[in-house]
C-alpha positions in Angstrom: 0.0 0.0 0.0 2.8 2.4 0.8 4.3 1.7 -2.6 0.9 2.3 -4.3 0.5 5.7 -2.4 4.1 6.6 -3.4 3.4 6.0 -7.0 0.2 7.9 -6.9 1.9 10.9 -5.4 4.6 10.8 -7.9 2.0 10.5 -10.8 0.0 13.4 -9.3 3.0 15.6 -8.8 4.1 14.9 -12.5 0.6 15.7 -13.8 0.5 19.0 -11.8 4.1 19.9 -13.1 3.0 19.1 -16.7 -0.2 21.1 -16.3 1.7 24.1 -14.9 4.3 23.9 -17.7 1.5 24.0 -20.2 -0.4 26.8 -18.5 2.7 28.9 -18.1 4.2 27.9 -21.5 4.7 31.5 -22.6 6.7 32.3 -19.5 8.8 29.2 -20.0 9.4 30.2 -23.6 10.7 33.6 -22.5 13.1 31.8 -20.0 14.2 29.4 -22.7 14.9 32.2 -25.1 16.7 34.2 -22.4 18.9 31.2 -21.6 19.9 31.0 -25.3 20.7 34.7 -25.4 22.8 34.3 -22.2 24.6 31.4 -23.6 25.5 33.3 -26.7 26.5 36.4 -24.7 28.5 34.4 -22.1 31.9 34.4 -24.1 31.5 38.3 -24.5 31.0 38.8 -20.9 34.0 36.7 -20.0 36.2 38.6 -22.5 35.0 42.0 -21.1 35.6 41.0 -17.5 39.2 40.1 -18.3 39.9 43.5 -19.6 42.0 45.7 -17.2 42.8 49.3 -17.9 45.1 50.9 -15.3 43.8 48.8 -12.6 40.1 49.2 -13.7 38.2 46.1 -14.8 34.7 45.7 -16.0 32.3 44.7 -13.2 30.2 41.8 -14.3 26.9 43.9 -14.2 28.4 46.4 -16.6 29.8 43.6 -18.9 26.4 41.9 -18.9 24.7 45.2 -19.7 27.1 46.0 -22.6 26.7 42.5 -23.9 22.9 42.7 -24.1 23.3 46.1 -25.6 25.5 44.7 -28.3 23.2 41.8 -29.1 20.2 44.2 -29.2 22.1 46.7 -31.6 23.0 43.8 -33.9 19.4 42.7 -34.1 18.2 46.2 -34.6 20.7 47.0 -37.2 19.7 43.9 -39.2 16.1 44.8 -38.9 16.8 48.4 -40.1 18.9 47.0 -43.0 16.5 44.3 -44.1 13.1 46.2 -43.6 13.4 48.4 -46.7 14.8 45.5 -48.8 11.8 43.4 -47.8 9.6 46.2 -48.9 11.2 46.1 -52.2 10.8 42.4 -52.4 7.0 42.8 -51.7 6.8 45.5 -54.4 8.4 43.1 -56.9 5.9 40.4 -56.1 2.9 42.6 -56.4 4.1 43.9 -59.8 4.8 40.4 -61.0 3.4 39.7 -64.5 2.3 36.1 -64.5 1.5 36.3 -68.2 5.0 37.2 -69.0 6.3 34.4 -66.9 4.0 32.0 -68.7 5.4 32.8 -72.0 9.0 32.3 -70.7 8.4 28.9 -69.2 6.0 27.6 -71.8 8.8 26.2 -74.0 10.6 24.2 -71.2 7.3 22.9 -69.9 5.8 21.8 -73.3 7.3 18.3 -73.0 6.1 17.9 -69.5 2.5 19.0 -70.6 2.6 16.5 -73.5 3.7 13.7 -71.1 0.9 14.5 -68.7 -1.8 14.6 -71.4 -0.6 11.3 -72.7 -0.2 9.5 -69.5 -3.5 10.7 -67.8 -6.6 10.2 -70.0 -8.7 12.2 -67.7 -6.7 15.3 -68.5 -8.1 17.8 -71.1 -6.1 18.1 -74.4 -5.5 21.8 -73.6 -4.0 21.2 -70.1 -1.1 23.4 -69.3 0.9 22.9 -66.1 2.0 26.5 -66.0 -1.4 27.9 -66.2 -2.5 25.8 -63.3 0.5 26.8 -61.3 0.2 30.5 -62.0 -3.4 30.6 -61.2 -2.6 29.0 -57.8 0.3 31.5 -57.2 -1.9 34.4 -58.3 -4.5 33.4 -55.7 -1.9 32.8 -53.0 0.4 35.8 -53.5 -1.4 39.1 -53.8 -1.6 42.4 -52.0 -4.4 41.0 -49.6 -1.9 38.4 -48.4 0.6 41.0 -47.4 -2.0 43.3 -46.0 -3.2 40.5 -43.7 0.4 39.8 -42.7 0.9 43.6 -41.8 -2.5 43.6 -39.7 -1.3 40.5 -37.9 2.1 42.1 -37.2 0.5 45.2 -35.9 -1.6 43.3 -33.4 1.5 41.3 -32.4 3.7 44.4 -31.5 2.4 44.8 -28.0 3.0 41.0 -27.1 6.4 41.2 -28.8 7.5 44.2 -26.7 6.5 42.4 -23.5 8.5 39.3 -24.9 11.6 41.4 -25.7 11.7 43.1 -22.3 11.0 39.9 -20.4 13.8 38.1 -22.4 16.4 41.0 -21.9 15.6 41.2 -18.2 15.9 37.5 -17.5 19.0 37.3 -19.7 20.6 40.1 -17.8 20.4 38.4 -14.5 21.6 35.0 -15.9 24.6 36.8 -17.3 25.3 38.9 -14.2 24.8 36.3 -11.6 27.2 33.6 -12.7 26.1 30.2 -11.5 22.5 31.3 -10.9 21.0 28.2 -12.6 23.5 25.9 -11.0 22.7 27.2 -7.5 19.0 26.9 -8.1 19.1 23.4 -9.3 21.6 22.4 -6.6 19.2 23.6 -3.9 16.3 21.4 -5.3 18.2 18.1 -5.7 19.1 15.9 -2.7 22.5 16.6 -1.1 24.1 13.3 -2.4 23.4 14.5 -6.0 24.5 18.0 -5.6 28.1 17.7 -6.8 27.0 15.7 -9.9 24.3 18.2 -10.6 26.9 21.2 -10.5 29.2 19.3 -12.8 26.3 18.4 -15.3 25.2 22.0 -15.4 28.6 23.4 -15.9 29.2 21.0 -18.8 25.8 21.6 -20.3 26.5 25.4 -20.1 29.8 25.2 -21.8 28.7 22.9 -24.6 25.4 24.8 -25.4 27.2 28.1 -25.3 29.6 27.0 -27.9 26.8 25.4 -30.0 24.6 28.4 -30.0 27.6 30.7 -30.9 28.5 28.2 -33.6 25.1 28.1 -35.3 24.9 31.9 -35.2 28.3 32.2 -37.0 27.2 29.5 -39.4 24.0 31.4 -40.2 26.1 34.5 -40.9 28.6 32.6 -43.1 25.8 31.0 -45.2 24.1 34.4 -45.6 27.4 36.1 -46.7 28.3 33.3 -49.1 24.8 33.4 -50.7 24.9 37.1 -50.9 28.3 37.2 -52.7 27.1 34.6 -55.2 23.9 36.3 -55.9 25.4 39.6 -56.4 28.6 38.8 -58.2 27.7 35.7 -60.1 23.9 36.0 -60.8 24.1 39.7 -61.0 21.0 40.3 -59.0 20.2 43.7 -57.3 22.1 43.7 -53.9 19.0 44.8 -52.0 17.0 41.7 -53.1 20.0 39.4 -52.9 20.8 40.3 -49.3 17.1 39.8 -48.2 17.0 36.3 -49.7 20.5 35.4 -48.5 19.8 36.4 -44.9 16.5 34.5 -45.1 18.5 31.4 -46.2 21.0 32.0 -43.3 18.1 32.1 -40.7 16.4 29.0 -42.3 19.8 27.2 -42.1 19.3 27.0 -38.4 16.7 24.4 -39.1 18.9 21.2 -39.9 18.4 19.5 -43.3 14.9 21.0 -43.9 16.0 24.7 -43.6 18.4 24.7 -46.5 15.8 23.0 -48.8 13.3 25.8 -48.1 16.0 28.3 -48.7 16.7 26.8 -52.2 12.9 27.0 -53.0 12.8 30.6 -51.8 15.8 31.5 -54.0 14.3 29.9 -57.1 11.1 31.9 -56.5 13.1 35.1 -56.1 14.9 34.3 -59.4 11.5 33.9 -61.2 10.3 37.3 -59.8 13.4 39.1 -60.5 13.8 37.7 -64.0 10.1 38.8 -64.9 10.4 42.4 -63.5 13.9 43.2 -64.7 14.0 41.8 -68.2 17.1 39.7 -67.7 18.7 38.8 -71.1 19.8 35.4 -69.8 17.3 32.5 -70.5 15.1 31.8 -67.5 16.0 28.2 -67.0 19.8 28.9 -67.1 19.2 32.0 -64.7 17.5 29.7 -62.2 20.0 26.9 -62.5 22.9 29.5 -61.6 21.0 30.7 -58.6 20.3 27.1 -57.5 24.0 26.2 -58.1 25.0 29.0 -55.9 22.9 27.8 -53.0 24.0 24.2 -53.5 27.7 25.1 -53.4 27.1 27.2 -50.2 25.2 24.2 -48.6 28.1 21.9 -49.6 30.6 24.1 -47.9 28.2 24.4 -44.9 27.8 20.5 -44.7 31.5 19.7 -45.0 33.1 22.7 -43.2 30.8 24.5 -40.9 28.6 21.8 -39.5 31.4 19.3 -38.7 33.1 22.0 -36.7 29.9 23.0 -34.8 28.6 19.5 -34.2 31.8 17.8 -33.5 33.7 20.5 -31.5 30.7 22.1 -29.7 28.4 19.4 -28.6 31.0 16.5 -29.0 28.8 14.2 -31.0 29.3 12.2 -34.2 27.4 13.8 -37.3 25.6 10.4 -37.9 24.5 10.4 -34.2 23.1 14.0 -34.7 21.4 13.0 -37.8 19.4 10.2 -36.3 18.5 12.3 -33.4 17.2 15.1 -35.6 15.1 12.5 -37.6 13.6 11.1 -34.4 12.9 14.6 -33.1 11.3 15.6 -36.4 9.1 12.5 -36.3 7.9 13.3 -32.8 7.4 17.1 -32.9 8.0 18.3 -36.6 9.9 21.5 -37.1 9.9 22.4 -33.3 11.5 19.0 -32.6 14.1 19.5 -35.3 15.1 23.0 -33.8 15.6 21.7 -30.2 16.9 18.2 -31.1 20.6 19.0 -30.7 20.4 21.1 -27.6 18.0 18.6 -25.8 20.2 15.7 -26.9 23.2 17.5 -25.5 21.4 18.0 -22.2 20.4 14.3 -22.0 23.9 13.0 -22.8 25.5 15.2 -20.1 22.9 14.1 -17.5 23.4 10.4 -18.5 27.1 10.8 -18.3 26.8 11.9 -14.6 24.0 9.9 -13.2 24.0 6.6 -15.2 27.6 6.3 -16.3 27.7 2.6 -15.6 25.9 1.8 -18.8 28.1 0.8 -21.7 25.8 2.6 -24.2 26.0 5.8 -22.1 29.8 5.5 -21.9 30.1 5.2 -25.7 27.8 8.1 -26.4 29.4 10.4 -23.9 33.0 9.3 -24.3 33.9 12.6 -26.1 32.4 14.6 -23.3 34.4 12.8 -20.8 37.6 13.6 -22.8 37.0 17.4 -22.6 
């Protein structure tokens, strides 16, 4: 009976915790984002605290404030840089001539149309794939679409302001009070697990800090390479090229799926640019050049940037990471893919401290132990 009561209490406590987590999910999201910001800013705070000028050194509160100010300035600068360019992109989309595009792609699609008509008896003899696609695009992309987006963004501004203030406030104290999370968790766990908890939190902190800094730099490198290729090889207007390149850099944060979405976005941008600017190069060749630029960038990312990030930051084999991402995507979709690597890193560190006797755990965490 005692065991049954114990299990019921545990089950009840778990249910209450899950309910509270769901009910306060917005607050937990603010905390999670603040932790990521703090992990990214941690190396900067450390560097500032080491500076000494004639006996003066930065107090941690000042270093934390300057670090957050730097992060905010970078984000604000990117917004001010990209906002006019995004407006230009929207203008190009609204002025897009679908009839002109149809005449340009009619030739390359003629054989595909003939194949569809011959292969599917129910298809009308005058079926044209480009007409079907352009009618769909015309319904999907119009001024009303962007008007609705603007209205939604306007209603979102108040909540966004609260979110930014909350994240900055929480991140400031996480940066200023070094070991705040460690001390909090250590006060919750039993005394016999306190030392292991401290070691685990320290290891997680270091690994995730390097990971988030790494993917931030990776996104910047991908955006830069794509910008250079679009401007100097495809000869696209720099304003439009930078918007698409930075979008591809941000999407690149999503493992495997993000780059594919970026490729599709680049091809659509190429279509719009070719229609509105009367590019002399044939449309198909123009799109192939754009796609080739993004593929080369992705090749460099896959074989240079990602191995450095995954192997050197989270100390995991690329195949191991790939399988984890697939499993997380199957469970939670895009959200699972985004949090797969950080969550797996946390689980590996916890396992290395608390169930290190398992052979499987020893193999999966051997690189962490070598650090």
